[in-house]
N, C-alpha and C positions, 0 to 999 in steps of 0.2 A: 855286420859282423857276425861271425859265426862261431858255434863250438861244435864240438861231437861230444853226447853224453856216451857214456859205455853201454855199449849194446843196442844206442839204437841210431837212426840215422841223423846226419847231419843237420843242423839247425842254425836258421837264419834270425837277426832280430828283425821283429816288428817296426822297431823304432831305433834313431842312433842318436844321441845328445853328446856333440862335442863341443868342450869344455877350451877355454883360453889355453891352458896351459899342453893342449893337444891329446887330454886325457879323452876317450870314448865312452860313454856310459851305454850298453847296449839293453834293449829291455823285450824282453822275447813273451812266446805266449806259454804259459804253465799251464799246471792240469790239477790245482789240488781247492781246497776251499768251499764254499757253500756253492760257488758255482764258476766251476773250471774255467769256463770261458770267459772270465772277469782276471782270471788266475795271471800273474806274471813273474819270471824269473830275470835276475838282473845280475848283469856281469859287465865287468869294465877291463878297460886296457888302456894303461900308461903308455908313454912314447917307450919303446926298445924294451916292454915287459911280454911278458906271456898274458893272456888272458884270466881274469879274476873271479873269484863270486866272493861279494863284500859281505862278511859278516860284522854284527852290531859290536862286538869285541874291538874291530879295530878304529871304527871312529871316533867310537869311544875312549881310546887308549890318546888319539889325536885331541880330543877336546881336552883332555884332561891335562895334557903338555899345552896346550893351547891356553890353559888355563892358571897355570904356574906361570906363563908371563903375564896375560893381562886377565885377572880374574872377572873384572866388572862386564869386560867387553865379551868377554866368553859366556858367563852368563847371561849377559842382556840377549846372545844369541840362541841360548839354549831355550830361554824363553819364549823365544820369538818363534822358531822350532816347536817348540810345547806349544804353544799359539793356533800356528795354524794345525796341527793335529786336529783341533776341532773345528775348523775350516772344510778342510780338504776331505774329499769325497773318494769311497771306490769307483771303479767302474762300473756304470748304470749298462753296457753292452758291451759286445764283442766289438763292434764299430768306437765306442768310445775309448775302448783298451788298446785298439790300433791308431787312434791319433794320439791317445797317451800325452795330453797338454799339461804341462805344469806350469800354475800360474800365482804360484805362493812364494817360487824362489827364482824369481828374475834376476839380473844384473841388478836392475835397480833398485829391489827389495831388500838386495844383500851389501850392497854399496858402503852401507855403515859398517859392515864388520869385515871390511878387505884387511884391515891391518891386521888380523889374525892370519894373514896369510903370510905372515912372516915366520910364524913359528909351526911346529909339528910338519906333519908330511903333505897333510891333504889340504888343497884349499879350500876355501867357505863353498865355493858354485860346487863343487863336487860333495862335498857333505850336505849343503843344502839339497840339492837333485833325487840324489841317495835317499834321504831322510824323507821328501814326498813321495817318491816312487815307493820307500818303504812302508807309509800311512797308508797308500793308496793298496799294498797289499793285503795288509793287515786286516784292513776293512772289507776285504772278501770273508773274513769267517762269518759262519753262519751267527743268526743274532742270536741262539740261545746259548753259544758258546763263543764271544766276543774275545778275542785277540787281547791281550794288553800289553803284553811282556814289553813293547816299544816304549809304550804309552808311560809304563812305569818307571821304564831305563830313565826316559827322560825326565821324570819326576824328579829321579833319586840323586841324579846330577845334577841339576837345579838347586835340591835342598841339602846339597853337598854332602850326602851319605857317606859312610865311611868306604873306602876302597872295596874292602870286600863282599859288601850291599851291591855296588854297584856293580863289580865284576861278577860276581854272583848272576845277578839279573841280566847281562849283556853274553853270559855264557850258558845260559838254560837253555832247553828245546823248547820250543812251544808247540 
C-alpha cells in the first residue's frame, strides 16, 4: 500500500494486513512519540474505495450501532479489547515495528464475536486489528506523559457513559 502525504515523497507500507472481506490495513513508519523509530501510521483501504486514515470516532460509532443490535456481545467484545490493552506492548525496536505482529486479535480469538459482523459498517477483525495497532501506537508515548485517550475511550463505552462523553473522548486531540 502506498500514499502520498502533502509536500512529502510517496510512502510505502512496512506491513499490510489483508482481511477476509478484501480490506487492507497498511502500517507505515511514523515519526512521533517518545521513540519515533517505534511509531506507526495506520491507513486502510476497502475494496473499491480510496485509502483512509482511521479515526477513533469511526470505530466508536460502529460499536454503538452494534451495541443497539446486541448489547451483551458488544460489551463483551469491548471488555475483551480493553483487557488486551493491558497485555499488548508498544514496539520495542525498529525491527519489532517492521514485524508488526498482532497476537491478540487472531481469527481464533475473535471468533466468538463474529455475530457482530451482521451490524454496522466494520467487521470484527478490522476493529480488532485496528485497535491492537492503536494500542501499540499509544504505548509509544513518553512514560512521564502517557497517552490514555484510547483506554479512557474504551472504558467510557464499556461503562455505557452518555453519548456526549463517548463522542467527546473519541474526537479529542491527543
